[in-house]
DSSP file (Angstrom, degrees, kcal/mol; ACC not computed):
  #  RESIDUE AA STRUCTURE BP1 BP2  ACC     N-H-->O    O-->H-N    N-H-->O    O-->H-N    TCO  KAPPA ALPHA  PHI   PSI    X-CA   Y-CA   Z-CA
    1    1 A M              0   0    0      0, 0.0    58,-0.2     0, 0.0     3,-0.1   0.000 360.0 360.0 360.0 143.3   82.3   89.0  103.7
    2    2 A G        +     0   0    0     56,-2.9    57,-0.1     1,-0.3    51,-0.0   0.335 360.0 139.3  89.5  -7.1   81.6   89.5  100.1
    3    3 A M        -     0   0    0     54,-0.1    55,-2.5    55,-0.1    -1,-0.3  -0.350  48.3-128.1 -67.6 150.1   82.9   93.1   99.8
    4    4 A D  B  >  -A   57   0A   0     53,-0.2     4,-1.9    -3,-0.1     3,-0.3  -0.469  29.3 -99.1 -90.5 172.4   84.9   94.1   96.8
    5    5 A S  H  > S+     0   0    0     51,-0.6     4,-2.6     1,-0.2     5,-0.2   0.853 120.4  56.5 -62.5 -36.9   88.3   95.9   97.1
    6    6 A E  H  > S+     0   0    0      1,-0.2     4,-2.0     2,-0.2    -1,-0.2   0.894 108.0  48.3 -62.6 -39.2   86.9   99.4   96.5
    7    7 A T  H  > S+     0   0    0     -3,-0.3     4,-1.5     2,-0.2    -1,-0.2   0.914 111.1  50.0 -66.7 -43.2   84.5   99.0   99.4
    8    8 A V  H  X>S+     0   0    0     -4,-1.9     4,-3.0     1,-0.2     5,-0.6   0.930 111.0  49.3 -61.6 -45.3   87.3   97.8  101.7
    9    9 A I  H  X5S+     0   0    0     -4,-2.6     4,-1.8     1,-0.2    -1,-0.2   0.895 109.0  52.6 -61.5 -40.1   89.6  100.7  100.7
   10   10 A S  H  <5S+     0   0    0     -4,-2.0    -1,-0.2    -5,-0.2    -2,-0.2   0.811 117.1  39.3 -66.5 -27.5   86.7  103.2  101.4
   11   11 A L  H  <5S+     0   0    0     -4,-1.5    -2,-0.2    -3,-0.3    -1,-0.2   0.883 137.1   8.7 -88.4 -42.6   86.2  101.7  104.9
   12   12 A V  H  <5S-     0   0    0     -4,-3.0    -3,-0.2     1,-0.3    -2,-0.2   0.420 100.5-122.1-124.5  -0.7   89.8  101.0  106.1
   13   13 A G     << -     0   0    0     -4,-1.8    -1,-0.3    -5,-0.6    -2,-0.1  -0.259  51.1 -27.5  91.3-177.6   92.1  102.6  103.5
   14   14 A V  S    S-     0   0    0      1,-0.1    16,-0.0    -5,-0.1    -5,-0.0  -0.533  71.1-112.6 -75.5 136.5   94.9  101.4  101.3
   15   15 A P        -     0   0    0      0, 0.0    17,-0.2     0, 0.0     3,-0.1  -0.296  10.8-128.2 -70.3 156.0   96.7   98.3  102.7
   16   16 A F  S    S-     0   0    0     15,-2.4     2,-0.3     1,-0.2    16,-0.2   0.866  89.0  -7.4 -66.8 -38.0  100.3   98.5  103.8
   17   17 A A  E     -B   31   0A   0     14,-1.3    14,-3.0    16,-0.1     2,-0.3  -0.978  61.0-145.9-154.8 161.1  101.2   95.5  101.6
   18   18 A K  E     -B   30   0A   0     -2,-0.3     2,-0.3    12,-0.2    12,-0.2  -0.963  13.8-172.7-130.8 149.5   99.5   92.8   99.4
   19   19 A Q  E     -B   29   0A   0     10,-2.2    10,-3.2    -2,-0.3    -2,-0.0  -0.998  16.8-160.3-144.1 139.3  100.5   89.2   98.7
   20   20 A T        -     0   0    0     -2,-0.3     8,-0.2     8,-0.2     2,-0.1  -0.929  27.7-140.7-115.1 103.5   99.3   86.5   96.4
   21   21 A P    >   -     0   0    0      0, 0.0     3,-0.7     0, 0.0     6,-0.3  -0.381  33.7 -85.7 -66.9 137.3  100.4   83.2   97.8
   22   22 A E  T 3  S+     0   0    0      1,-0.3     0, 0.0    -2,-0.1     0, 0.0  -0.593 103.4  12.6 -78.9 146.2  101.6   80.6   95.3
   23   23 A P  T 3  S+     0   0    0      0, 0.0     2,-1.4     0, 0.0    -1,-0.3  -0.926 109.9  79.2 -95.6  15.1  100.2   78.6   93.7
   24   24 A D    X   +     0   0    0     -3,-0.7     3,-1.5     1,-0.2     0, 0.0  -0.631  47.2 173.0 -89.8  86.4   96.7   80.1   94.4
   25   25 A A  T 3  S+     0   0    0     -2,-1.4    -1,-0.2     1,-0.3    -3,-0.1   0.641  75.2  64.1 -69.4 -14.3   96.5   83.1   92.0
   26   26 A E  T 3  S+     0   0    0     -3,-0.1    29,-2.3    28,-0.1    30,-0.4   0.622  91.2  79.8 -82.1 -12.7   92.8   83.6   93.0
   27   27 A L  E <   + C   0  54A   0     -3,-1.5     2,-0.4    -6,-0.3    27,-0.2  -0.781  55.3 176.7 -99.8 137.3   93.8   84.4   96.6
   28   28 A E  E     - C   0  53A   0     25,-2.3    25,-3.3    -2,-0.4     2,-0.5  -0.994  13.0-156.7-139.9 134.5   95.1   87.8   97.7
   29   29 A I  E     -BC  19  52A   0    -10,-3.2   -10,-2.2    -2,-0.4     2,-0.5  -0.944   4.7-158.4-113.6 128.0   96.0   88.9  101.2
   30   30 A W  E     -BC  18  51A   0     21,-3.0    21,-2.2    -2,-0.5     2,-0.4  -0.899   9.7-150.7-104.7 132.9   96.0   92.6  102.2
   31   31 A Y  E     -BC  17  50A   0    -14,-3.0   -15,-2.4    -2,-0.5   -14,-1.3  -0.879  16.5-177.6-108.6 133.4   98.1   93.6  105.3
   32   32 A Y        +     0   0    0     17,-2.9     2,-0.3    -2,-0.4    18,-0.1   0.115  67.3  34.5-116.0  19.2   97.1   96.5  107.5
   33   33 A S        -     0   0    0     16,-0.3     2,-0.3   -16,-0.1    15,-0.1  -0.979  56.6-172.9-159.9 166.6  100.0   96.5  109.9
   34   34 A H        -     0   0    0     -2,-0.3     2,-0.7    13,-0.1    13,-0.2  -0.949  46.7 -68.1-155.3 172.1  103.7   95.7  110.2
   35   35 A D        -     0   0    0     -2,-0.3     2,-0.8     1,-0.1    11,-0.1  -0.549  39.7-171.1 -72.1 109.9  106.4   95.4  112.8
   36   36 A G        -     0   0    0     -2,-0.7    -1,-0.1     2,-0.0     0, 0.0  -0.450  20.3-157.2 -97.0  58.9  107.0   98.8  114.2
   37   37 A A        -     0   0    0     -2,-0.8     3,-0.1     1,-0.2     6,-0.1   0.102  18.2-126.4 -41.4 145.7  110.1   97.8  116.2
   38   38 A L    >   -     0   0    0      1,-0.3     3,-1.6     2,-0.0    -1,-0.2   0.017  38.1-132.1 -89.9  28.7  110.9  100.1  119.1
   39   39 A G  G >  S+     0   0    0      1,-0.3     3,-1.6     2,-0.2    -1,-0.3  -0.320  79.2   3.7  63.2-133.2  114.5  100.7  118.0
   40   40 A R  G 3  S+     0   0    0      1,-0.3    -1,-0.3    -3,-0.1     3,-0.1   0.706 131.4  57.4 -64.3 -20.3  117.1  100.3  120.7
   41   41 A W  G <  S-     0   0    0     -3,-1.6    -1,-0.3     1,-0.1    -2,-0.2   0.664  99.1-148.5 -82.7 -15.7  114.6   99.2  123.2
   42   42 A G    <   -     0   0    0     -3,-1.6     2,-0.3    -4,-0.1    -1,-0.1  -0.011   5.6-114.4  72.3 174.2  113.4   96.3  121.1
   43   43 A D        -     0   0    0      1,-0.1     3,-0.1    -6,-0.1    -6,-0.1  -0.965   5.8-147.2-144.2 161.2  109.9   95.0  121.0
   44   44 A K  S    S-     0   0    0     -2,-0.3    24,-1.8     1,-0.3     2,-0.3   0.759  71.6 -16.6-102.0 -30.5  108.4   91.7  122.0
   45   45 A A  E     - D   0  67A   0     22,-0.3    -1,-0.3    23,-0.2     2,-0.3  -0.980  49.5-154.9-165.6 167.2  105.5   91.2  119.6
   46   46 A W  E     - D   0  66A   0     20,-2.0    20,-3.1    -2,-0.3     2,-0.5  -0.978  20.9-120.8-150.7 160.5  103.2   92.9  117.1
   47   47 A I  E     - D   0  65A   0     -2,-0.3     2,-0.5    18,-0.2    18,-0.2  -0.894  17.6-153.4-108.9 130.2   99.7   92.2  115.7
   48   48 A S  E     - D   0  64A   0     16,-3.0    16,-2.1    -2,-0.5     2,-0.5  -0.875   5.2-159.6-100.0 131.2   99.1   91.7  112.0
   49   49 A Y  E     - D   0  63A   0     -2,-0.5   -17,-2.9    14,-0.2     2,-0.3  -0.957  17.5-177.2-111.1 127.3   95.7   92.6  110.6
   50   50 A E  E     -CD  31  62A   0     12,-3.1    12,-2.2    -2,-0.5     2,-0.4  -0.943  23.6-159.6-131.0 145.5   94.8   90.9  107.3
   51   51 A V  E     -CD  30  61A   0    -21,-2.2   -21,-3.0    -2,-0.3     2,-0.5  -0.997  19.9-152.9-119.9 127.4   91.9   91.0  104.8
   52   52 A I  E     -CD  29  60A   0      8,-2.9     7,-2.9    -2,-0.4     8,-1.5  -0.888  10.9-169.7-110.3 126.4   91.7   87.9  102.5
   53   53 A F  E     -CD  28  58A   0    -25,-3.3   -25,-2.3    -2,-0.5     2,-0.4  -0.841  10.7-168.4-111.1 146.9   90.2   88.1   99.1
   54   54 A R  E >  S-CD  27  57A   0      3,-2.6     3,-1.4    -2,-0.3   -27,-0.2  -0.980  82.4 -12.1-131.9 124.8   89.3   85.3   96.6
   55   55 A N  T 3  S-     0   0    0    -29,-2.3   -28,-0.1    -2,-0.4     3,-0.1   0.867 131.3 -53.0  53.1  39.8   88.4   86.4   93.1
   56   56 A G  T 3  S+     0   0    0    -30,-0.4   -51,-0.6     1,-0.2     2,-0.4   0.504 118.0 101.7  81.3   4.8   88.2   90.0   94.2
   57   57 A K  E <  S-AD   4  54A   0     -3,-1.4    -3,-2.6   -53,-0.2     2,-0.2  -0.953  78.7-105.5-123.6 142.9   85.7   89.5   97.1
   58   58 A V  E     + D   0  53A   0    -55,-2.5   -56,-2.9    -2,-0.4    -5,-0.3  -0.470  40.1 166.1 -66.1 127.9   86.5   89.3  100.8
   59   59 A V  E     -     0   0A   0     -7,-2.9     2,-0.3     1,-0.4    -6,-0.2   0.532  63.4  -9.5-114.8 -16.1   86.3   85.7  102.1
   60   60 A S  E     - D   0  52A   0     -8,-1.5    -8,-2.9     2,-0.0    -1,-0.4  -0.986  50.6-148.4-168.5 166.0   87.9   86.2  105.5
   61   61 A N  E     - D   0  51A   0     -2,-0.3     2,-0.3   -10,-0.2   -10,-0.2  -0.962  19.4-176.1-141.1 160.7   89.9   88.4  107.8
   62   62 A A  E     - D   0  50A   0    -12,-2.2   -12,-3.1    -2,-0.3     2,-0.4  -0.993  19.2-156.8-153.4 154.8   92.4   87.6  110.4
   63   63 A S  E     - D   0  49A   0     -2,-0.3     2,-0.4   -14,-0.2   -14,-0.2  -0.995  19.7-176.0-133.2 138.0   94.6   89.0  113.1
   64   64 A K  E     - D   0  48A   0    -16,-2.1   -16,-3.0    -2,-0.4     2,-0.6  -0.973  22.1-133.7-133.7 145.1   97.7   87.3  114.3
   65   65 A I  E     - D   0  47A   0     -2,-0.4     2,-0.5   -18,-0.2   -18,-0.2  -0.888  20.1-162.4 -99.0 126.0  100.3   87.9  117.0
   66   66 A Y  E     - D   0  46A   0    -20,-3.1   -20,-2.0    -2,-0.6     2,-0.5  -0.932   6.8-149.0-108.5 128.3  103.9   87.6  115.9
   67   67 A Y  E       D   0  45A   0     -2,-0.5   -22,-0.3   -22,-0.2   -23,-0.1  -0.845 360.0 360.0 -99.4 128.2  106.5   87.2  118.6
   68   68 A D              0   0    0    -24,-1.8   -23,-0.2    -2,-0.5    -1,-0.1   0.440 360.0 360.0 -85.1 360.0  110.0   88.7  117.8
């Protein structure tokens, strides 16, 4: 908690995607995973890893399981 974006990038790399949820422009979520579907075999679920920033500092992190 409290790390800036440069520190996070140096530790875990550049995120796969970023999102700023409306209407909270001070909040930014960095995503470090995505659905890597298994093609014709399909897949059942995937795990999302997220780092949440407020005003440029880490305030939380999360992992969620998404079921397809």
